[in-house]
C-alpha positions in Angstrom: 80.1 93.9 76.0 83.4 94.5 77.8 85.1 97.8 77.2 88.9 97.9 77.0 90.5 100.3 79.5 93.5 101.6 77.4 94.7 103.9 80.2 95.2 100.9 82.6 96.8 98.9 79.8 99.2 101.7 78.8 100.1 102.4 82.5 100.8 98.8 83.4 102.7 98.0 80.3 105.8 99.6 81.7 107.0 98.3 85.1 108.6 101.8 85.8 105.1 103.2 86.0 104.1 100.7 88.7 107.2 101.3 90.7 106.7 105.0 90.7 103.1 104.6 92.0 104.3 103.7 95.5 107.6 105.6 95.6 108.1 107.3 98.9 105.3 105.3 100.5 105.7 101.6 99.7 108.7 99.5 100.4 109.6 95.8 100.4 112.1 93.6 102.2 114.4 91.3 100.1 116.6 88.6 101.5 120.0 88.2 99.9 123.4 86.8 100.5 126.4 89.0 101.3 127.8 88.2 97.9 124.8 90.0 96.3 125.0 93.2 98.4 127.3 95.2 96.2 124.9 94.9 93.3 122.3 96.8 95.3 124.5 98.8 97.7 127.6 99.7 95.6 129.4 101.5 98.4 128.9 98.7 101.0 132.1 97.4 102.7 133.3 93.9 102.0 131.3 91.4 104.0 132.0 87.9 105.1 130.9 85.4 102.5 127.6 83.4 103.0 125.9 85.8 105.3 122.1 86.0 105.0 121.0 89.7 105.0 117.9 91.7 104.4 117.6 94.9 102.2 114.8 97.4 102.6 114.0 98.6 99.1 111.8 101.4 97.8 109.0 100.6 95.3 111.4 101.2 92.5 114.0 99.0 94.0 116.2 101.8 95.3 118.1 100.7 98.4 117.1 102.2 101.7 118.9 100.0 104.3 120.7 96.7 104.9 120.5 94.6 108.0 121.0 91.1 109.3 117.4 91.0 110.6 114.0 91.0 108.8 112.4 92.5 111.8 114.9 95.4 111.9 114.1 96.2 108.2 110.3 96.2 108.9 110.8 98.3 112.0 112.8 100.8 110.0 109.9 101.0 107.5 107.4 101.5 110.2 109.5 104.2 112.0 109.7 106.1 108.7 105.9 105.8 108.0 106.5 103.5 105.0 104.1 100.6 104.1 105.7 97.3 103.6 104.3 95.0 100.9 104.9 91.4 100.2 106.2 90.4 96.7 105.7 87.0 95.2 
């Protein structure tokens, strides 16, 4: 007989719980176009249209840095002892 683990179900039912689990330790890199930058980085200056950029984001999606290089985003995470994860 399989027992239902209600703690796990309650915890995973809200995405905020999962985001908080890795806050301050886990980050991810997201590619985006320059037109999308202000949605994540409201104080970013105006950028040339059509540029491919990379944002380093915390587990909760909070912005950490913006760069034009995937490698630079990962290097920043490593330099700050943050673990990058892949999202699919």
